[in-house]
C-alpha positions as CSV (number, residue, x, y, z in Angstrom):
1,M,-32.6,21.6,-3.8
2,T,-31.7,22.1,0.2
3,K,-29.6,24.8,1.8
4,A,-25.9,24.0,1.8
5,F,-24.7,22.4,5.1
6,P,-22.6,24.5,7.5
7,P,-19.1,24.7,6.5
8,E,-17.8,23.1,9.9
9,L,-20.1,20.1,9.4
10,V,-18.8,19.4,5.9
11,R,-15.0,19.8,7.1
12,G,-15.5,17.0,9.5
13,C,-16.7,14.6,6.5
14,A,-15.1,16.0,3.6
15,E,-12.7,13.1,3.1
16,L,-15.2,10.6,3.4
17,V,-17.6,12.2,1.2
18,L,-14.8,12.2,-1.4
19,L,-13.4,9.0,-1.2
20,T,-16.9,7.4,-1.2
21,L,-17.7,9.5,-4.5
22,L,-14.7,8.3,-6.2
23,L,-15.6,4.7,-5.4
24,S,-17.9,4.8,-8.4
25,R,-15.4,6.0,-10.7
26,P,-12.5,8.2,-11.5
27,M,-13.4,12.0,-11.8
28,Y,-12.1,15.3,-12.7
29,G,-12.3,18.3,-10.4
30,Y,-15.4,20.3,-12.0
31,E,-16.9,16.9,-12.1
32,I,-16.4,16.3,-8.5
33,L,-17.9,19.6,-7.7
34,T,-21.1,19.2,-9.6
35,T,-21.5,15.4,-8.6
36,L,-21.4,16.4,-5.0
37,E,-23.8,19.3,-5.1
38,E,-26.3,16.9,-7.4
39,R,-26.1,13.9,-5.2
40,G,-26.0,15.7,-1.9
41,N,-29.2,17.6,-3.1
42,G,-27.4,20.8,-2.9
43,G,-26.0,20.3,0.4
44,F,-22.5,20.1,-0.5
45,Q,-21.3,23.2,-2.1
46,F,-17.6,23.0,-2.1
47,K,-15.5,25.6,-3.8
48,Q,-12.5,25.0,-6.0
49,G,-10.6,26.6,-3.2
50,T,-11.8,24.0,-0.7
51,L,-11.7,21.1,-3.1
52,Y,-8.3,21.1,-4.7
53,P,-6.4,21.5,-1.2
54,L,-8.4,18.4,0.2
55,L,-7.7,16.6,-3.2
56,Y,-3.8,17.2,-2.8
57,R,-4.1,16.1,0.7
58,L,-5.9,12.8,-0.2
59,E,-3.2,12.3,-2.8
60,R,-0.1,12.8,-0.3
61,E,-1.9,10.3,2.0
62,G,-1.9,7.8,-1.0
63,W,-5.6,7.4,-0.8
64,I,-6.2,8.8,-4.5
65,E,-4.2,9.1,-7.6
66,A,-3.9,11.8,-10.0
67,A,-3.5,11.3,-13.7
68,W,-3.9,13.6,-16.7
69,V,-6.3,12.5,-19.4
70,E,-7.1,14.0,-22.8
71,P,-10.7,13.2,-23.8
72,E,-11.1,13.3,-27.6
73,G,-12.3,16.6,-28.9
74,A,-11.9,18.3,-25.1
75,K,-9.2,19.9,-22.9
76,R,-6.7,17.8,-21.0
77,R,-8.1,17.2,-17.6
78,K,-6.6,16.1,-14.3
79,T,-8.5,12.7,-13.3
80,Y,-8.7,11.4,-9.7
81,R,-9.2,7.9,-8.6
82,I,-9.3,6.0,-5.4
83,T,-6.3,3.9,-4.5
84,R,-6.5,0.4,-2.6
85,D,-5.3,2.5,0.5
86,G,-8.0,5.0,-0.1
87,R,-10.6,2.1,0.1
88,R,-9.5,1.0,3.2
89,A,-9.6,4.4,4.5
90,Q,-13.0,5.0,3.2
91,R,-14.1,1.9,4.9
92,T,-12.7,3.0,8.0
93,K,-14.0,6.6,8.1
94,A,-17.4,5.3,7.2
95,A,-17.7,3.1,10.2
96,E,-16.3,6.0,12.4
97,W,-19.4,8.2,10.7
98,A,-21.9,5.5,11.4
99,R,-20.9,5.3,15.2
100,L,-20.8,9.0,15.3
101,Q,-24.2,9.1,13.7
102,A,-25.6,6.6,16.0
103,A,-24.1,8.4,19.3
104,V,-25.8,11.6,18.2
105,Q,-29.1,9.9,17.5
106,A,-29.1,8.2,20.8
107,L,-28.4,11.8,22.5
108,L,-31.4,13.2,20.4
109,V,-33.8,10.4,21.2
110,E,-33.1,10.7,24.9
111,A,-33.5,14.4,24.6
112,G,-36.8,13.8,22.9
113,D,-35.7,15.7,19.9
114,A,-35.6,13.0,17.3
């Protein structure tokens, strides 16, 4: 596992990361936390106090929807899924991220750091 990314970097891409994660399937909060950490090789270490306000904001934007589900033999969980508008927002944010990444890479190459 790698070291966690600095919080200021994560804040800049948190919406894109969550929307992209929810493209695969609906997930509940703890599942989102563990999947992010796992798929991000330990780089994304969100705390619940960071995750839930972000989920609520994405829900207010209409980019995700929440629903209570009761899995057999388990406690009731609030599950989040991406909406059509959320898919559109994810594509837009992914394109913005790609442009930013390319611009930073170009600067690094010019400086001889890449």
